[in-house]
N, C-alpha and C positions, 0 to 999 in steps of 0.2 A: 303297088307301093311296097317299098322295102319294109320289112318287119323290124321292130326294135330301134328305129331311129327317130320316131316321132314322140313328142312329150305326151304324158297322160293329162287328159283334161278333166277338170272338176267343175261341178255346178256351184257357183258362189252367189251371194247376195250382194248387190251394189245398192247402197243407200244414197239417194240423191239429196240435193240441198233442201228440197221441200218435204223430206221425210219419207217419200215413197221408196219402196224397195223393188228392185228389178232383178230377176234371175238371169245370169249370164254364165258362159263357160270360160275358164281361165286355166292356164298351166300352173298357176300359183294357187294353192289351196288355202286361200285366205279371203275373208269378206272385206269389202271396200266401203269406205264412207267418203264420198266426194265433197270437196270444199268448193269446187268450181264445176259448173255444168252449163248447159244451154239456157238455163233459167236466169243466170246471173253473170255470164260472161259477156263482155262488151262486143265480141264478134257476132253474137246472136241477138243481143238486146238493142244494138245500134247506139248505145251510149258510150262515149269516149271520155276518159278522164283527162286526156292530155290534148283535147281538140284545140285549145287556145295557145298551146305551146309552140306550134309550128312557126309562126311569125317570129316569136321571141328567139327560138333556137337559130333561125336563119340570121337574125340580126346579130346574135352573139357570135356566130361563125364568121360573118363578114367583119365584125369588129376585131376579132382575134386574128384574122389573117389578112387584114387590110393592106399590109405592105407587100403581099404577094400578087396583087392585082386581080383578085377573084371577083 
């Protein structure tokens, strides 16, 4: 590897939403506090906040563009 082109890495603390702290490496020398992680994000929990909106959004689209023959 070429010398002098890679960033310096620092060990930082990442605080999760449940209060647990994990050590990681980052090129930014600053500790992080997460507001979203796998404990509360819908992609991991399976809970969707907009699950009932799909039919309504489709109906709104069809109503809005009814004259175009969609």
